[in-house]
N, C-alpha and C positions, 0 to 999 in steps of 0.2 A: 328398617328398610326405608329408602328415600323414594318419594314420588318423583316423576320426571320434572315436575315444576318446582321441586325443592331447591332452595338457594345453595344447599350444601353439596359440594362436589365430592365424589368418591376419590380417594387418594390415587387410584389408578388413572383417573382422568388427567391429572397433572403429568404423570410420566408418559402417557400417550402423546400429549401435546409436546412434551420435550422430545420424545422420539420422532415425532413428525417433523419438528424443526431440524433435528439432526439429519434425518433422511433427506430432507429438502436441501440442506447445506451440502451433503455428500453428493447428491445428484448434480447440483449446480457446479460444484468443484470439478466433478468428472467432466462435465460439459465444457467448462472453461479450460481446464488443463488438457482435455482430450483434443481440442482444436489444434494444439501444437503439433499433432501428428501430421497435419496437412501443411505445415510450414516447410519451406524449402530446406533441404539439408545444408547444414553449415560445414565448411571445410574442417577436417579434423584438427584438433589443437594438440599441443605437446603434452598437456595435462589430460589424463584419461580418468573419468569417473564412471561409475556404473550408472548407465542411463536408467535402469530399473530403480535403483536407490534414489536417484535424483528425482525421478517422476513420483515415486512413492512419497518422498518428503514434500514435494510441491503440492501434491494432492492433500496430504495431511495438513499442511500450513494453510491451504485455501479453505478446507473444511473447518478448521479451528477458527479462522478469522470470521468466516460466515456465521458460525454458531455464536461466537462471543460478541459479534457486532451486528447481530441480526436487526434489520430495519434501519441501520445507520447509513448515512451518505456523508462523504467528506468532499470539500473543495479545497484544492491546494495549488500552490505554485512552487517551482523549484529552480535551482541553479545546479547544473550538472557539469562537473569537470570529468571528461572521459580520460581513461589512461593514456590515450594518444596526445592529449593536450598538455598534461603535466604529470611528473612522477607523483606517487601517492603523498609523500611528505610535503612536497611543494603545493599540491592541490589543497590539502588540509590547511596549511598555513595561509594560503590565499583566501580560502573560504572563511576562515576565522577573521581575517582582515575585513572582508566584505560584510560579514555578519555584524561586526562592530560598527561599520560605517552606516549600514541601513537600519540598525535597531529593529523595531517592529513596524517600520513605515512601509506599507504595501507599494507606494509609488516609487520609493527608493529601491525596494526589492525588485520591482519590475524593470527599472532602468538598469540595475546591475545584471539581471538575467539577460536582458537584451544585449548588453555589452559582452558578458563573459560566458554564458551558458553554451555548452556543446550540444544541447538538445534542440530539435526543431521547434519546441514550444517557446524558445527564446524570442521568436518573432512576435509572440503574444505576451511578452513579459514573464515567461516561464509558466504561464497559466496552464494547468492540466485539466481544468474543468471539474465537474462533479463525478465521483466514482464510488462504487460500493466496496465492501470488504472483500478481500481475496483477489482484487483486480490488479493490485500492484505487488511487486516482490515483497517478501516477508519483512525486511528491515524498514522499508518505506511504508508498508501497510501498518506496522506497529506504531510508527510515529504518528501517522495520520489519524489513527483511531484511538490512541491511548494518551497522546500528549496534548498540551494546552493549545487552544485556538488563538490566533493573533500573535503568535510568538515564532521567531525564526529558530528552527531546530537544526542541529548538525555541527560539524560535518557527519553525515551518515554514509557508510560504505555499503555499496551493493555491487553486483557483478557488472554494472554499467559504469561504475566510477564512484566519485565522491559527490555528495549532494548537500545543499542547504534546502530546507523545506519550510515553507510558510503555509500553515494551515489557515485558510481564510474563513472557513465555515464548516460546521458539522451539524447534521440534523439526525433526528430519530433517537435522541438520548432521552432517558427518563427523567 
């Protein structure tokens, strides 16, 4: 039997800590994803997906990212080519061209974002600021929390279009 001051932790203590982390991630995800219920309705599209399945997947992706990246923050910039700007193949080819031109230079990346990106962040060189896990769509989130800092990644496809992503900083790693 261990006294309360004993440095040895009961094995159940670790699983309770893990469970608390998971529950906090789940509640956070529900709050983040749940706010989309208050967003204005979008006009119907020609492609129909089950909203329930889409929301379930979004919640799971958010919980998973929060759990796996607990305590981390990322700072990144991006260049976005929206589908209305270029067809997908042209967008990817142009992004590869830009990627080769900028290398890993943040100043060149910011200049290219200002010139080419279809995102409002282009006014600030594509800078998205600091964000936590689960705050970006899955493909974007995976790059920002799993890939190397200081490197241009992409093209990455999301529902918003094609991206180049420059991770400029990540904190909270062990």
